[in-house]
N, C-alpha and C positions, 0 to 999 in steps of 0.2 A: 436402407433406413438411415435417415439423417441423424446426426448426433448434436441435438440442440440442448444446451444448458442455459436455464434461466438464471441470471446472476444479478446481484444488487450491490449497491454501495450507498453509503450515508455521508452526506456533508452536513455538518452540525454547528450550531452556535454553542459557545461555552455557557453553561447554566449557572456557574458560580460555586459548585461543590461536586465532588466525585460521585456521591450517591445518586444525585439526580441526573448526572451525566450518564451513569451506567443504566439507570431506569429508563432514561429516554432511548438509549440505543437498544435496550431490550424490546421496547415497544416498536421501534422501527424494524427490528429483526422479525418480530411476530407478524407484523404487517407484511413484510416481504415474503415470509413463508405462506401467509394467507394468499398471496398473489402467485405463489408457485415457485419462488425462488428456491434454489438449492445451494447457493453459496452467497456470501455477503462479506464485504470488507468495510473497515471503519478508518477514520483519518489518523494521521500521525498523533502519537501520544493522546489517544482519543478520550481518556478518562480524566484528563487534566487540562488546564489552560496551556497555551503555548508559552511557557515560563522562560524560554530562551531569549525572550526579548530583553531581559535583564540578566546580570550575573550576580547571583545571590545564593549563598549556600542554604538558605531556608528552603529552597525549592528541591533539595535532595529528598524532601519529605514525600514527593510524589512516586518515588522509586519503590519497587517491589520485586520479589523473585519471579522468575518465569522458569518453569511452569507452575511453581508451587505457591504463588501468591494469590491473594483473594480475587483479584479481577480475572486472571485466567481461569481459576477454578469456577467462578460465577459464569463465565462464558462457556465453559464446558457443559455446565447444566443447561444453558441456553441452546447449545448445539444439539444436545440429546433431546430437549423438549421440541425444537423446530425441525430437527432432521437436516440442518444446514451445516455446510463447511463455513467456518468463521475465521476471518484474518483480523487478528487482535493486536494492534500496535500500542505498546506501553513503554514506560521508562523502567528499565530493568536494572536492578542491583544484583550482581553475581556474588560479591562478597565486600567487605568494607573497602572502599576506595576504587571498586571496579564497576562502573556504570556504563550502560549501553542504551542506545536507541534501538528498540527491538519490536519485532512483530512475531507473535506466536500464531501457528496455523493449527486449527482444531478441526478434526474430521467430523462428519455428520453424526457419528455415534459418540462424540465427546472425548475421543482420544486426542491427546496433544501429539501431533506428529512431529513437531520440532519447532525451530525458530530461525529467524533471520535477524542478523545484527547489521545496522546500517554501517556501510563502509566509509563513505565520504562524509566528513564532518566539518561544516562551515563554521567560520569565525569572523563574521562581518556585522556591521550595525544592525540590530534587530534580530540576529540569529547567532547568538553567542553560545553555540553548541559545544565547542571544544571545552568550555568551562565545565560542562556536565558529563560529556560522553567520551568514552574510549572509541577508537575505530573498530568496526566489526571484525571478527576474527573467525567466523564460521563458514566462510566461503559463500557459494551461491547455491544453496539448497533449492531443489524442486520436489514438492511434496505430492505423492501419489494419493490423491483424495477421492472421495466418493463421486466427484464430478469430473475428475481428470487431473492432469498435472499442473499444479499451481505453484507459482513463484511470487517473491515479494522483492520490491526495490523501493527504498524509502526516500522521499523528498528530494534533497540535494543530489542523491545518487543519480537522478535522472539525467543530469548534465554530463555524465561519463558513459560513453557508448560501450565500454568493455564489459560492464556488469550485465547490461541488457543482452549482449552477445553470449555471455557465459550461460545466463539462464536459458537461452535458446538452445545452445549446445547441450545443456543438461536435460532437455526435453520439455521445457515449459509450453503449455498451450494457453494459459492465462496468467498474466502477471498483474498483481495489485501494486499500485504505486501510491500509498498514502503520504499525504503532504501537508505542509502548512506554509503557504507562500502568499506574499501581499502584493497589492495592486501595483504600487510604484516600482517594484523590483523586477518582476518577471512575467507580467501578464502577457506580454508580446511573445513570449516563449512558450507559454502554457499550452497553446493549441498547435505548436510546431513539434516539440521534442517527443512527446509520447506517441503521436502519430507516426513520426519519422522512425521511432524505435520499433513500433509495431510492423512497419513496412520492412525495414532492415532485417528484423529477426523473425518475421512471418508468424506472429501469434497475436492474441488479443491482449489489450491492456486496459485496465480499470484505473483511471486517473482520479484521485480524491483529493479535494483541497477543503480546508476549513473555511468558514464563513463568518464575517462580522469582525468587530473591533473588540478586544479583550482588555482586561484590567491592567496588565503588566506592560503595555506599550501602545503605540499608535499604529502598529501594523493593521492594515485593512485587508484581511483575508477575503478573497474574491470568489470563492466557490467555483462555479462553472465546471464541476466534475463531469466526467463522461466515461463511456466505453468507446474503444476504438477497435476496428477489426484489422485483419492482416493486410488489408489493401490501403490502410490508413484512413478509412472512412468512419466517421461517427456512427455509432449504433443508436438510433434514435436521437432525440434532441439533448443538447448539453444543458446541464442544470443552471439554475439561477445564479446570478453573480452577487446576490444580496440576501438570499433567504435559505434557510434550512430545507433540505430536500433529500428524499429517498428516491433513487433511480432503480428501476428493475427493467432489465433487458434480456432478450433472447440471443444467445451467441451460438452460431452454427460452427461448431468445432470442425466439421468436415471441410470448412473453407480453408483451414490451415493447410491441409494436404493439397488441396486444389492450387492454392497460391504457390506452394513450394514446388509443385510440379511445373507450374507456369514460368515463374521467375527463377527458380533454381539457385538461389543465392548461396544456399549451403554447399551445393555441388561445386560452385565456382570459387569458394573461399580459398585463400592461399596461406594457410598457417606457417608453411615453410619459409614464408618471406616476411613474416611479422615480427621477428625476434627483436628488431629495434623498438618496437612499441613498449616493451617492458624493461628497457634499459633505464636506470635512474638518472 
């Protein structure tokens, strides 16, 4: 019997306020559930604008605790209502002065299984993230969910192969990569890096990008979100580069074992020879 998981992702335009942004994502999730999806992921800091286009302490107002903040609690209710696993990327405050770019993973019964904190923090024009976020310090968790083993890697992380590999070693079958990246900076990489990571690590990747121009800068977020399989092939069509969209796709998780038996990359790893990779 095949092990097919119907998975969803949302690429969204910024509405102008958190309440309407949350409501919009709830409706997308309900629609995904009506279409049979059992897991869904949202874009980077999904309940706010991408405020990192500027460096302004006023934007610390978007931060909230994880898992005890209002957004994650509301998403717990949504998970219980829809019976879906939900990947919830938000701006986290741990305590005064300690802020992270975080994604909570909520199981289908509403249980918060844990969180991932973004490891690699950019500081370049239009992406002034070091002003807001500390580097992640929770490692590379893979969560045993109702649909299988799910990991998270956030936006700029995707340029660093080490984390992709660690998620694979830790057992990931599906990795959500919530992002906010704009047309002039990285669009030529967008359809290369995540498929390459899916191939190298032999699992599915859900690549999510925001879409549109927002109020705090001129970044043109180009969408084109997608699912990619362990062979590096897109699962269905790639999303629009200019419009909000909900993608729902069937992922055959049995393909992971098939590919690993055929290509055998994990068998042929040489960790005994890699110690130089982690030297400062």
